[in-house]
C-alpha positions as a printed Julia matrix, in Angstrom:
370×3 Matrix{Float64}:
  66.16  111.4   102.18
  65.73  115.34  102.55
  67.85  117.83  104.12
  65.9   119.54  107.27
  65.53  123.05  107.22
  65.89  123.32  110.51
  69.34  122.69  111.98
  69.4   120.02  115.17
  71.07  120.94  118.3
  73.72  118.26  118.72
  72.42  117.12  122.63
  69.33  115.47  120.48
  71.72  113.3   118.51
  73.25  109.93  119.13
  75.95  107.74  117.81
  74.67  104.55  115.89
  75.2   101.37  117.82
  75.44   99.57  114.65
  78.01  101.39  112.9
  79.25   99.07  110.48
  83.14  101.09  111.35
  82.56   99.61  114.88
  83.87   95.95  115.72
  81.27   93.62  116.61
  81.76   93.87  120.13
  81.91   97.15  120.29
  78.7    97.82  118.46
  75.12   97.66  120.53
  77.28   99.45  123.49
  76.26  102.44  124.92
  76.97  105.52  124.05
  80.05  106.22  126.38
  81.82  103.19  125.18
  81.36  103.45  121.7
  83.03  106.95  121.96
  85.75  105.59  123.69
  86.28  103.37  121.0
  86.26  106.45  118.27
  88.37  108.49  120.43
  91.33  105.31  120.72
  90.88  104.52  117.21
  89.73  107.45  114.76
  92.09  110.48  115.51
  89.53  112.73  116.65
  92.34  115.25  118.03
  92.92  116.6   114.34
  89.24  116.96  113.92
  88.43  118.53  117.23
  91.24  120.99  116.46
  89.93  121.6   112.72
  86.37  122.68  114.61
  87.24  124.93  116.97
  89.55  126.78  114.54
  87.46  126.73  111.21
  83.77  125.66  112.49
  81.7   123.07  110.92
  81.48  122.66  107.45
  78.37  123.21  105.9
  78.8   120.92  103.15
  78.72  118.01  105.32
  75.34  117.68  107.23
  75.06  114.73  109.29
  72.87  111.84  107.94
  70.31  110.99  110.9
  66.82  108.66  111.49
  63.88  110.26  112.41
  63.2   111.24  115.89
  62.45  108.6   118.59
  61.62  109.63  122.08
  63.32  113.1   120.85
  66.58  111.77  119.62
  68.32  110.93  116.61
  70.44  108.13  115.62
  73.27  109.32  113.17
  73.76  106.83  110.49
  76.57  108.89  108.28
  78.98  111.39  110.53
  79.79  109.38  113.76
  82.96  110.54  113.85
  81.95  114.19  113.26
  79.65  113.88  116.17
  82.0   111.8   118.4
  84.31  115.0   117.94
  81.37  117.38  119.08
  80.41  115.27  121.56
  83.93  115.82  123.27
  83.86  119.61  122.4
  80.66  120.27  124.53
  81.79  117.62  127.09
  78.62  115.87  126.76
  77.18  113.5   128.96
  79.39  110.07  127.15
  82.32  112.42  127.06
  82.13  112.62  130.79
  81.29  109.12  131.29
  84.28  108.5   129.2
  86.64  110.44  130.95
  87.45  112.41  127.89
  88.72  116.07  128.32
  89.32  118.63  126.38
  92.99  120.65  127.21
  92.38  123.87  128.8
  93.15  126.11  125.82
  90.49  124.19  124.02
  87.5   124.96  126.3
  85.3   127.62  124.45
  82.29  129.14  126.2
  78.82  128.42  124.35
  78.86  131.76  122.71
  81.93  131.35  121.25
  80.88  127.35  119.91
  77.41  128.9   118.64
  79.48  131.16  116.22
  81.88  128.43  115.2
  78.37  126.57  114.05
  79.33  123.63  116.57
  75.65  123.72  118.9
  73.25  123.43  116.14
  74.3   121.05  112.57
  72.58  120.84  109.17
  70.87  117.01  108.93
  69.69  115.17  106.43
  67.12  113.08  107.16
  67.01  109.61  105.81
  63.58  107.37  106.26
  65.32  104.08  107.62
  68.57  102.43  107.44
  67.31  100.76  103.87
  67.04  104.66  102.58
  70.49  105.24  103.61
  71.9   102.16  102.74
  73.01  102.8    98.93
  74.32  105.98   99.56
  76.85  104.15  102.54
  77.18  101.1   100.25
  78.69  103.04   97.81
  80.38  105.9   100.04
  81.83  103.31  101.51
  82.83  100.12   99.73
  83.54  101.86   96.46
  84.09  105.49   97.33
  86.45  107.43   98.74
  86.1   106.77  102.6
  86.27  102.9   102.8
  85.37  101.11  105.52
  88.41   98.54  106.63
  87.92   94.68  105.11
  86.01   93.33  108.0
  83.83   96.09  107.98
  83.15   96.23  104.47
  82.37   92.41  104.18
  80.37   92.3   107.6
  77.96   95.16  106.03
  77.69   93.44  102.63
  76.85   90.54  104.89
  74.07   92.1   106.28
  72.8    93.5   102.92
  72.7    90.16  101.45
  70.94   88.71  104.29
  68.25   91.38  104.68
  67.41   91.01  100.38
  67.33   87.41  100.87
  64.23   87.78  103.18
  62.12   89.61  100.29
  63.58   88.34   96.97
  65.16   84.86   95.27
  68.66   84.01   96.62
  69.68   84.09   92.93
  70.69   87.49   91.81
  71.27   88.41   95.4
  74.87   89.3    94.79
  74.63   91.34   91.58
  71.76   93.25   93.15
  73.7    94.71   95.94
  76.66   95.0    93.92
  74.91   97.01   91.8
  73.52   98.97   94.69
  77.22   99.97   96.29
  79.03   99.97   92.76
  80.53   96.55   93.08
  79.91   93.47   91.24
  78.18   89.83   91.71
  81.92   88.34   92.53
  83.18   90.8    94.99
  80.15   90.78   96.87
  79.83   86.98   96.91
  83.72   87.02   97.71
  83.34   89.37  101.2
  79.79   87.6   101.77
  82.01   84.13  102.09
  84.84   85.47  103.83
  82.72   87.22  106.46
  80.22   84.32  106.61
  82.82   81.62  107.46
  84.26   83.47  110.04
  80.95   83.93  111.62
  80.72   80.48  111.62
  83.9    79.6   113.15
  83.05   81.76  115.76
  79.39   81.2   116.62
  78.94   77.57  115.77
  82.31   75.62  115.62
  83.64   77.99  118.76
  87.18   77.95  117.38
  89.83   79.15  119.2
  88.04   82.69  119.93
  92.0    84.51  120.28
  93.08   83.29  116.85
  89.62   84.08  115.36
  89.39   87.29  116.74
  92.94   88.17  115.68
  92.07   87.66  112.2
  88.8    89.32  112.62
  90.63   92.59  113.45
  93.92   92.39  111.89
  94.23   90.12  108.6
  90.79   90.28  107.73
  91.91   91.59  104.01
  94.56   88.49  104.05
  91.81   86.04  104.53
  89.38   87.22  101.86
  92.49   87.34   99.48
  93.59   83.61  100.85
  89.57   82.51  100.19
  90.53   83.58   96.71
  93.58   81.51   96.16
  93.56   78.05   93.97
  93.86   75.79   97.11
  92.35   77.73  100.36
  89.11   77.19   99.94
  89.25   73.3    98.46
  91.83   72.78  101.79
  88.84   73.75  104.4
  86.22   72.68  102.26
  84.66   75.34   99.98
  84.04   75.12   96.42
  85.8    77.17   94.18
  82.41   77.32   91.87
  82.16   81.13   91.02
  78.36   81.09   90.33
  77.21   79.7    94.11
  74.03   81.63   95.29
  73.5    82.17   99.08
  71.79   79.28   99.91
  74.85   76.96   98.5
  77.63   78.7   100.27
  75.26   78.48  103.36
  75.23   74.63  102.74
  78.65   74.28  102.11
  79.86   76.57  105.23
  77.76   73.99  107.56
  80.19   71.52  106.45
  83.06   73.18  107.06
  86.59   70.95  107.9
  86.87   72.61  111.34
  90.44   71.45  112.11
  91.49   72.64  108.44
  89.35   76.0   108.81
  91.51   76.17  112.08
  95.06   75.48  110.83
  94.58   78.17  108.4
  93.15   80.75  110.77
  96.1    79.97  113.26
  98.61   80.3   110.37
  97.63   84.02  110.3
  97.61   84.24  113.92
 101.3    85.19  116.04
 101.67   82.45  118.47
 102.42   84.02  121.15
 102.69   88.04  121.88
 105.18   89.27  119.66
 105.75   86.38  117.48
 105.18   86.07  113.94
 102.6    84.04  112.36
 103.53   81.69  109.73
 101.9    83.42  107.05
 103.29   86.67  108.18
 103.3    89.09  104.31
 100.25   89.3   102.3
 102.78   89.0    99.32
 103.17   85.28  100.23
  99.4    84.6    99.86
  99.97   82.65   96.74
 102.99   80.81   98.03
 101.0    79.44  100.96
  98.28   78.46   98.72
 100.78   76.23   96.64
 101.99   74.65   99.99
  98.39   73.83  100.95
  97.92   72.04   97.49
 101.5    69.6    98.28
 101.07   67.37  100.93
 105.13   67.22  101.86
 105.49   71.07  101.6
 102.47   71.35  103.97
 104.34   69.02  106.35
 107.39   70.38  106.17
 105.55   73.76  107.04
 103.9    71.96  110.42
 106.88   70.66  110.92
 109.19   73.35  111.1
 106.85   76.21  111.09
 108.66   77.89  107.74
 106.65   79.09  104.69
 109.78   79.63  102.66
 111.32   76.09  103.25
 107.79   74.5   102.59
 107.52   76.76   99.44
 110.57   75.72   98.12
 109.49   71.66   98.25
 106.04   73.09   96.85
 107.69   74.78   93.8
 110.13   71.56   93.13
 107.02   69.37   92.81
 107.85   65.49   93.08
 110.71   63.68   95.04
 112.76   62.18   91.86
 112.85   65.59   90.09
 114.24   67.3    93.43
 116.82   64.82   93.71
 117.74   64.87   90.17
 118.32   68.84   90.65
 120.13   68.58   93.73
 122.53   65.95   91.83
 122.98   68.38   89.15
 124.01   71.27   91.64
 126.3    68.68   93.33
 127.84   67.77   89.73
 128.62   71.55   88.87
 130.02   72.17   92.23
 132.13   69.54   91.48
 133.5    70.72   88.04
 133.74   74.16   89.45
 135.57   73.28   92.56
 138.91   74.9    91.45
 137.85   78.47   91.67
 137.71   77.6    95.63
 140.53   77.56   98.35
 139.64   74.17  100.26
 140.48   73.18  103.36
 139.69   71.25  106.59
 136.4    72.86  106.77
 135.15   72.35  103.14
 136.6    68.19  103.63
 134.33   68.31  106.43
 131.09   69.94  104.88
 131.69   67.61  101.91
 132.11   64.42  104.45
 128.6    65.7   106.01
 127.02   66.22  102.89
 127.64   62.67  101.73
 126.63   60.99  104.8
 123.11   62.96  104.05
 123.29   61.64  101.04
 123.54   58.39  102.42
 121.02   58.4   104.8
 118.63   60.04  102.11
 119.22   56.66  100.19
 118.77   54.35  103.18
 115.43   56.33  103.79
 114.0    55.78  100.06
 115.04   52.63   99.84
 113.17   51.75  103.26
 110.03   53.41  102.22
 110.18   51.47   98.95
 110.34   48.03  100.19
 107.14   48.95  102.52
 105.25   50.12   99.5
 106.1    46.44   97.82
 104.84   44.78  101.09
């Protein structure tokens, strides 16, 4: 990369349609659509106010590709360029209907004084030339992309390297490029590849897959690193798999189980709460998937907390003995309580439930003997 001696007029610059910060449904859209997304999601108002007050910061040159048909695509600094497109009311801003407040409109002379008309630019030879910089800055550095954008970018880097090198060592190579390690790159690759396969090949519920990709990808990434989730959907937890081995396993995923897990991350209705609503419960959820009685309870009652209790308590006989001990302790402690009709009714309900449980166990035992 080299810094250009001549500054580049803002009207010659385009937003990057392949910007990893953009969600996939926005990537490769027109300039107005990309600008609209950045305006609605990247808090450009504060940046615009800063530019109109302080001017452009010379220490933050844009990084752009060589010109094509007189225009340059900015591969680093799209948020800055988007703000300037609005400041200058360029075509994409007008098409998107994004206007400035009256007191923000400055004439061209004042914009030039603030350094907002012609900008410092560093030219990259191609996307590969800037890949190491982008990766370190946004994967390991101070200005990190969100979890899905990082995983998607790493997936693309792995795929590009696979075209020219052996798949063995590719995770290490990409990790070294971005200041990470092979394990981290492999985990992100798997998480994104599974989502991509669920969407494009299995054609699972688009609402569910889209929601997890946009809103819960970080939790999804953590889930695949737990003891039971990967195995439940048909993935090995072997930490040394290369990209070819991973792809082979993904092609044999258990579609129903995969949709089940993704659905547990997704609210059933607008304003509803998913089964796994708190990222702190990832380990509990994994434990539940590893216990069939707990998992069936979660499916029947839609309660992760109830299922977690079952998963933690293990087999039925120890659970029953633990419950018996609790009743015995309560019996010894009964003198501490003021008892009446309500307490007697509750005790009768408990006794009836115990008799029903005994009958159910006896019936199940008889069926097993047959």
